N, C-alpha and C positions, 0 to 999 in steps of 0.2 A: 537550519530550519528546525522549528519546534515540532516534535512528534509526540502526540498523546496516545498511549497504548492502554486499551481497556480489554481485560480478559474476563470473559463471562464464565462463571462457575468453576474457575481454577485460578491459581496464582502463576503469572508468567515469570519464568526464570530471568535473572539479570542478563545472562548470555543471550537469550532470545531477544530481549529488549535492545541490547547493544547491536545485535545483528540487524534488527529492523531499522534502527537509527542510521547505521552505516549504509545500508542498502538504499534507503530513501534519500539520504544526503546526495547520492550519486545522481538523482533526478535533476538536481539544480544545474547540472552540466547542460541539460537540454532546454531548460526554461528557468531563468533566474528570478522570476517574480513570484515564486511559490511562497505563500505566507506561512502555512502550517499543514500538518497532516494528522488525521485521526485514524487509528488502527483498531479494529475490533476483532478479537480472537475468540472463536467459539468452538466447542467440541460437541458434536451431535452424539446422542446415545443410540447408536445403531451397531449392527453386527458388521457393517461394511468397513473395510480398513480405511477408506477415504472419508474420514469423519471430521477432519479439521477444516473449519471455515474461516477465511480471513477476508475482511472488507477493509479497503484502504480508501479514504476520502481525502483528496488534496484540495486545499483552499487556494484558489488562484483568483486574482482580481477579475471580476466579470462573472464567473461561474465556478462551480466545483466540478472536480473529476472524480469518478468512483470506479473502482475495480473490485470485483468479488470473485474469489476462487475457492474451490474445495479440493483438498489434496490429502496425502498420507501424513505429511509433516508440515508444521507451520513455516519452516524455512523454505520449503518448496512453494508453498502458497505465496509467501512474500516475494520470492523471485518472479513468479508468474504475474502477480499483481503489479510489481514494479515494471516488468516488461510491457504490460498492457498500458500502464500510465505513461511510460516512455513514448509509446506510439501516439497516444493522445496528445502529449505535450508537443511532439514534433509536428503533428498535424495542425495544432493550434498556432504554433510559431510560424509555420509556412503560410497559414491563412492571414496572420497579422502582417507578415512581410509583403504579401501580394496586394494588400489593400493600401 
């Protein structure tokens, strides 16, 4: 799957990009018609420690799936977004099978 990573106001580390690619590739186990994914990484300027925002948009035939999370680290955000997208993909696959 093709993953586009865009980091706003900072440069993403290669290790982070590889982690994102590896984690999102696992989503193809649940639904094999995923076209691509866009990942937006942002850092809020606040005193709060949970200032990392991650938005993942999956492009699937028919419609798109989006998950947005705010956490302390980008890795944690990616894990939570992937878990949310995993649930959405399972629900979509069950809906398609039942029809």
